[in-house]
N, C-alpha and C positions, 0 to 999 in steps of 0.2 A: 474353238475348235479351229483349226489351221482352215485358211482357204487353199481350195484345190491349188495345184502348183500349176502357174503360166506355162511352165514348159511342157512342149511337145517331142517326145519320142523320135528323133531324127531318123526319116527313111533310110538313108547310107551312111554305114558306119564300119569305118576303116577296121579291117583283123590286125592292124599293124600294130607295134606298140607306137604308146606315143603321150599325152598329156591332156587333160579334159579340166576348162576352167568354168563353172558355173559363175555367172552375173548376174548383178543387178547393174541394167546399163553398162555402162563401160566401169563399173566399180566390180574387180571380182570378189567374190564369196568364198569358194574354194576352189582350188587345186589340187587334182591326183592326178596320178601316173599310172599306167597300164599297161602289162603285157599285151594285153589283146585289147582295142580301143570298145571293139564293140557287145563285147561279154563281159566289161568291168561298168560300163556304162549302160546296157542295158537292167542291171542290175538297180538304179535307180527308180527306172520305168515300169518298176514290178508292183505289187500290190503295197502300194505306202502304208500298211497298219502292219506291218514286217518290218518296217525301219526303223532304226532308234529316235526319236523324239529330236533330237538336234538336228540328223539329217531331215525330217519330215518339214521342219521350220526353214531349211535352209534354201528346201526345194519350192516352198514357198513364195518364197524370197527372189528366189531367180525368175531373173527374166530370157537368159540367154545362156547357150549353153556353145563354148567355143572347144573345136576338137581339134588338136596338133599333132600329126604322124610325124613319126620319127624312124629313125632305122633300126635303133635297139632299145633294151630296158637300161640299159644302164645311160645311155643317152638321154631318155625317159627322165630316169633320176636326176640327172645333174640337170635338167631345163625346169622340171619341176621344182629342186631347191632353190635355183636361180629365181624363177616366176615368184615363190614364196617371199623369199627374200625382199624384192623389188617391190611386189605391188600389197604383202603383208595381210592376207583376205582375212576376214573374220571368223572364220569356220576351221582354218588349220590351225591348228595349237602346235603342231610340229615344224620344227628348222625356224623359229623367228629369229632364232639366236643368232648371231654373227658368225658364226663357224662355217667356215667354206673348206671345199675339199683341197687336198695336195698338188699341190705342182714340184716338178723338178727344175732347179734354177743352173743353167752355165753360164757364166761370166765368160766375159771378151776380152781374156788377158792373157799374156805371152803362154802361162801355164792355166789353163780354165779352171776354176773351182766349182766342185758341185756340193748344192745344198739344196734342201726343202722347204719349202714354205705355203704359207695359205693363200697371200693375194698378192700373188704377183705384180701388180696395176702400181701399189699401196708400200713396197718394200722399201724399206730405209733401215737396213739392218748395218749398226755399226761395228758388230765383229767384220762385216766383210766390205763395209764401206760402199755398197752399190747404190745406185740411181737408177734406173732402167739401163743398165749398160749389159742386157744376161740376158739371154734368148731362154725361155719357158717348155717346158714338156707335161702336158696333163690335162685337163685334172683326173686324178685320181684317187677311189673311194675307198681304199686302205691304206690309213698310214701305215701299220704295222708290215704289213706285205711288202708295201714301198721300201720301206727301210730293210729288212730285213734281203731284198733285190739288192738295192745299191750297196748294203754290205759283201753279198754274193761280188756283183762286179768289180767291186775295190780289190778284194782277193785275188782274181782274174787277170783285171786289167788296173793296176794300182794308179790312182789319180790323187790330187791335192784334194 
């Protein structure tokens, strides 16, 4: 039988999008995102017998809950992915890989080149011979939509 959760439901929870972090001390156990923090976090504090065993176990281990308000669901998605990659929480199964979101790079040359990358801070692309001499726009969540947009822009405004 699992121990009763140490956490109590926060009295005030924002209706904003954001991320929530269940931790044991300083170590994150689970990081999630929400379009509405109040609705999402409240689900964890309802009848615990309805929750999956994995969630019950995580709640039994958690001693802290941190809420981070953000401006949009996309911002929450990006921040969640960043934190999961940084802290690698025990109960997050997804986003533990090395994938990153897309960025558009624009070189600082007389005739600037435009390219797509996943890691703007670590770019060492021999095709472009670029090392932090570029400006980056992003992140973008959909690579397909980004490439389609760049293709359309190239037809309207030809670029290198």
